[in-house]
VEXROLO-976831 format. One line per 2 residues: their letters; for each residue x, y, z of C-alpha. Coordinates in nm, 2 decimals. Example, Ala and Ser with C-alpha at 12.3 -4.5 7.8 and 13.67 -1.06 7.14 Angstrom:
BEGIN
AS	1.23,-0.45,0.78 | 1.37,-0.11,0.71
This chain:
BEGIN
MV	-5.88,-6.76,-15.01 | -6.20,-6.54,-14.92
SR	-6.18,-6.53,-14.53 | -5.77,-6.44,-14.50
LK	-5.89,-6.17,-14.82 | -6.14,-6.08,-14.57
GR	-5.92,-6.01,-14.31 | -5.64,-5.87,-14.54
LF	-5.93,-5.60,-14.58 | -6.03,-5.60,-14.27
YM	-5.70,-5.43,-14.09 | -5.59,-5.24,-14.39
GR	-5.97,-5.09,-14.32 | -5.87,-5.06,-13.96
FA	-5.53,-4.96,-14.02 | -5.59,-4.71,-14.30
SL	-5.91,-4.53,-14.04 | -5.65,-4.51,-13.80
FL	-5.37,-4.35,-14.01 | -5.64,-4.13,-14.12
SL	-5.75,-3.99,-13.74 | -5.35,-3.98,-13.67
CF	-5.34,-3.75,-13.95 | -5.63,-3.55,-13.90
FS	-5.55,-3.50,-13.54 | -5.21,-3.38,-13.65
FC	-5.36,-3.16,-13.84 | -5.66,-2.99,-13.64
KQ	-5.46,-2.91,-13.35 | -5.36,-2.60,-13.31
DS	-5.24,-2.37,-12.98 | -5.59,-2.29,-12.91
HP	-5.56,-2.23,-12.55 | -5.22,-1.99,-12.40
TD	-4.99,-2.15,-12.29 | -4.87,-2.07,-11.95
SS	-4.57,-1.81,-12.08 | -4.85,-1.66,-12.29
IT	-5.06,-1.54,-12.01 | -4.96,-1.18,-11.83
PP	-4.99,-1.15,-11.47 | -5.16,-0.86,-11.25
GR	-5.04,-0.58,-11.20 | -5.02,-0.39,-10.93
SD	-5.26,-0.09,-10.91 | -5.26,0.17,-10.66
SV	-5.69,0.16,-10.67 | -5.91,-0.19,-10.76
EV	-6.21,-0.12,-10.87 | -6.44,-0.41,-10.65
SI	-6.85,-0.49,-10.82 | -7.03,-0.75,-10.59
TW	-7.37,-0.90,-10.87 | -7.57,-1.12,-10.76
DY	-7.70,-1.44,-10.95 | -8.01,-1.56,-10.83
RD	-8.20,-1.91,-10.84 | -8.57,-1.95,-10.74
LP	-8.60,-1.61,-10.57 | -8.84,-1.32,-10.63
LK	-8.65,-1.07,-10.41 | -8.37,-0.89,-10.52
MD	-8.02,-0.81,-10.24 | -7.88,-0.45,-10.24
IR	-7.59,-0.28,-10.10 | -7.58,0.02,-9.82
EP	-7.35,0.21,-9.69 | -7.38,0.14,-9.30
SG	-7.57,0.43,-9.14 | -7.34,0.54,-8.87
LR	-7.55,0.59,-8.63 | -7.46,0.27,-8.46
PL	-7.19,0.06,-8.53 | -7.27,-0.24,-8.63
EL	-7.09,-0.55,-8.59 | -6.92,-0.80,-8.82
WT	-7.22,-1.05,-8.98 | -7.49,-0.91,-8.77
TD	-7.79,-1.00,-8.89 | -8.12,-0.89,-8.82
LV	-8.44,-0.76,-8.98 | -8.57,-0.40,-8.98
QN	-9.02,-0.28,-9.07 | -8.90,0.06,-9.05
LQ	-8.67,0.20,-9.19 | -8.59,0.52,-9.09
NA	-8.47,0.29,-8.81 | -8.19,0.10,-9.03
PF	-7.90,0.10,-8.88 | -7.79,0.10,-9.31
SS	-7.75,0.46,-9.51 | -7.79,0.44,-9.91
LI	-7.73,0.21,-10.17 | -7.34,0.22,-10.25
PD	-7.41,0.32,-10.72 | -7.39,0.01,-10.94
SK	-7.29,-0.26,-10.63 | -6.93,-0.08,-10.69
FQ	-6.69,0.04,-10.47 | -6.29,0.13,-10.50
LP	-6.05,0.02,-10.22 | -5.64,0.06,-10.23
PG	-5.47,-0.26,-10.20 | -5.45,-0.35,-9.80
GK	-5.77,-0.17,-9.76 | -6.12,-0.28,-9.65
KS	-6.47,-0.13,-9.68 | -6.74,-0.27,-9.45
FV	-7.12,-0.27,-9.61 | -7.47,-0.43,-9.52
LT	-7.59,-0.65,-9.75 | -8.03,-0.54,-9.77
MT	-8.27,-0.78,-9.90 | -8.67,-0.62,-9.88
NS	-8.98,-0.86,-9.90 | -9.28,-0.62,-10.00
GT	-9.45,-0.95,-10.10 | -9.71,-1.19,-10.00
ED	-9.52,-1.49,-9.83 | -9.21,-1.52,-9.63
IY	-8.88,-1.61,-9.85 | -8.63,-1.85,-9.71
FF	-8.24,-1.83,-9.95 | -7.89,-1.86,-9.88
AA	-7.56,-1.80,-10.13 | -7.32,-2.08,-10.26
PH	-6.95,-1.97,-10.19 | -6.87,-1.65,-10.43
IA	-6.66,-1.65,-10.69 | -6.37,-1.44,-10.83
SP	-6.37,-1.34,-11.21 | -6.08,-1.25,-11.33
VE	-5.94,-1.54,-11.19 | -5.63,-1.38,-11.19
HS	-5.70,-1.15,-10.96 | -5.89,-1.34,-10.73
LG	-5.55,-1.41,-10.49 | -5.58,-1.17,-10.21
FK	-5.88,-1.09,-10.10 | -6.11,-1.13,-9.87
FK	-6.51,-1.15,-9.80 | -6.65,-1.18,-9.50
CL	-6.95,-1.24,-9.64 | -7.32,-1.43,-9.67
CV	-7.20,-1.78,-9.80 | -7.23,-1.98,-9.48
NH	-7.42,-2.27,-9.51 | -7.73,-2.12,-9.40
VF	-8.09,-2.05,-9.45 | -8.17,-1.75,-9.37
HV	-8.53,-1.61,-9.35 | -8.71,-1.23,-9.50
PI	-9.05,-1.21,-9.34 | -9.32,-1.02,-9.49
GS	-9.34,-0.63,-9.48 | -8.95,-0.68,-9.35
TW	-8.63,-0.57,-9.43 | -8.33,-0.82,-9.35
YR	-7.98,-0.72,-9.35 | -7.59,-0.85,-9.27
AV	-7.30,-0.61,-9.18 | -7.04,-0.73,-9.36
EF	-6.66,-0.69,-9.50 | -6.48,-0.69,-9.78
KL	-6.07,-0.67,-9.76 | -5.76,-0.66,-9.97
SD	-5.40,-0.78,-9.93 | -5.19,-0.51,-9.92
HF	-4.99,-0.71,-10.17 | -5.32,-0.72,-10.45
LG	-5.26,-0.75,-10.77 | -5.49,-0.67,-10.98
NR	-5.67,-0.29,-11.09 | -6.05,-0.48,-11.09
LV	-6.23,-0.74,-10.88 | -6.60,-0.89,-11.00
VS	-6.71,-1.12,-10.67 | -7.06,-1.28,-10.76
HT	-7.28,-1.48,-10.49 | -7.59,-1.74,-10.68
LI	-7.89,-1.69,-10.43 | -8.08,-1.97,-10.39
GT	-8.51,-1.93,-10.34 | -8.54,-2.23,-10.01
TK	-8.83,-2.37,-9.84 | -8.93,-2.34,-9.49
DR	-8.78,-2.69,-9.41 | -8.43,-2.66,-9.49
LG	-8.45,-2.39,-9.21 | -8.18,-2.59,-9.05
D	-7.97,-2.73,-9.25
């Protein structure tokens, strides 16, 4: 008799717990995430503000973006080093790493990194991320996330010619493209 009573109490307790859990979840359930119908699709704009940003991991140097010098044209993806900036195939910094492009437009620029430290630097780039994600369709960034380790010797400025392009049908008025740059070691150079 006692064991039967304990069994019933056990199952009643389990039932009560289940019932309270269901009540709690149905009470607390709210649509905190917007439904697909509430997301406003990006609209067409005549000018798109493009921002290039960097997140650094174990890397003491900073990446800049610069205008090509115009003295000698650089082929896309040209990667090299200079010791004397007067002979560099790039010129002024692009302010705040931002520029404007119309849909269908493209911009060539140069990524640069100067090593004025006391050690050679090795780094690679993780694939870029676009934000807002609703605006991520319709652009191509021919950049440096190519599964390759780059080397910046002491006293040198490393550079790479890149290109950013928007499709004719790009929707949105702004786009932030970010890379994470990761410092590594010389032994990863061949990876």
